[in-house]
C-alpha positions as a Python dict, from the first residue, in 0.01 Angstrom:
ca = {
    (1, 'X'): (0, 0, 0),
    (2, 'X'): (-106, -226, -284),
    (3, 'X'): (155, -221, -562),
    (4, 'X'): (-75, -205, -866),
    (5, 'X'): (-394, -20, -967),
    (6, 'X'): (-642, -311, -960),
    (7, 'X'): (-996, -364, -833),
    (8, 'X'): (-1056, -312, -463),
    (9, 'X'): (-1177, -671, -416),
    (10, 'X'): (-839, -803, -531),
    (11, 'X'): (-664, -563, -294),
    (12, 'X'): (-879, -685, -2),
    (13, 'X'): (-795, -1046, -90),
    (14, 'X'): (-424, -954, -100),
    (15, 'X'): (-445, -794, 246),
    (16, 'X'): (-645, -1084, 388),
    (17, 'X'): (-395, -1346, 265),
    (18, 'X'): (-118, -1154, 441),
    (19, 'X'): (-306, -1124, 770),
    (20, 'X'): (-337, -746, 753),
    (21, 'X'): (-595, -654, 1019),
    (22, 'X'): (-710, -315, 881),
    (23, 'X'): (-727, -160, 536),
    (24, 'X'): (-742, 217, 493),
    (25, 'X'): (-939, 340, 192),
    (26, 'X'): (-866, 681, 47),
    (27, 'X'): (-1027, 725, -291),
    (28, 'X'): (-1156, 1022, -486),
    (29, 'X'): (-1474, 1043, -276),
    (30, 'X'): (-1282, 1031, 52),
    (31, 'X'): (-1037, 1297, -65),
    (32, 'X'): (-1321, 1523, -177),
    (33, 'X'): (-1493, 1485, 162),
    (34, 'X'): (-1171, 1508, 366),
    (35, 'X'): (-1218, 1158, 506),
    (36, 'X'): (-1068, 812, 510),
    (37, 'X'): (-1243, 480, 562),
    (38, 'X'): (-1103, 194, 768),
    (39, 'X'): (-1213, -164, 707),
    (40, 'X'): (-1161, -423, 980),
    (41, 'X'): (-1065, -728, 776),
    (42, 'X'): (-1175, -974, 1045),
    (43, 'X'): (-1526, -839, 1108),
    (44, 'X'): (-1581, -662, 775),
    (45, 'X'): (-1694, -351, 966),
    (46, 'X'): (-1605, -18, 804),
    (47, 'X'): (-1584, 319, 975),
    (48, 'X'): (-1519, 659, 826),
    (49, 'X'): (-1305, 922, 997),
    (50, 'X'): (-1234, 1285, 914),
    (51, 'X'): (-875, 1334, 801),
    (52, 'X'): (-808, 1555, 1102),
    (53, 'X'): (-932, 1277, 1333),
    (54, 'X'): (-665, 1023, 1237),
    (55, 'X'): (-569, 1009, 1605),
    (56, 'X'): (-910, 855, 1689),
    (57, 'X'): (-828, 564, 1463),
    (58, 'X'): (-472, 534, 1595),
    (59, 'X'): (-605, 526, 1952),
    (60, 'X'): (-846, 248, 1856),
    (61, 'X'): (-555, 40, 1723),
    (62, 'X'): (-361, 77, 2046),
    (63, 'X'): (-649, -25, 2272),
}
């Protein structure tokens, strides 16, 4: 959780400097659609999941 409301690019830089492997994005659009987006900080790949499918993401982390 980033401590201050700043631009997303600054938040990504913060996560990258700390070696955080994945960032979960939940903004107004995601909330409206019932989704969350996961960004792989190493590859830059992003994938969107339905809120009820959080287990699919958790399983991916454990594999």
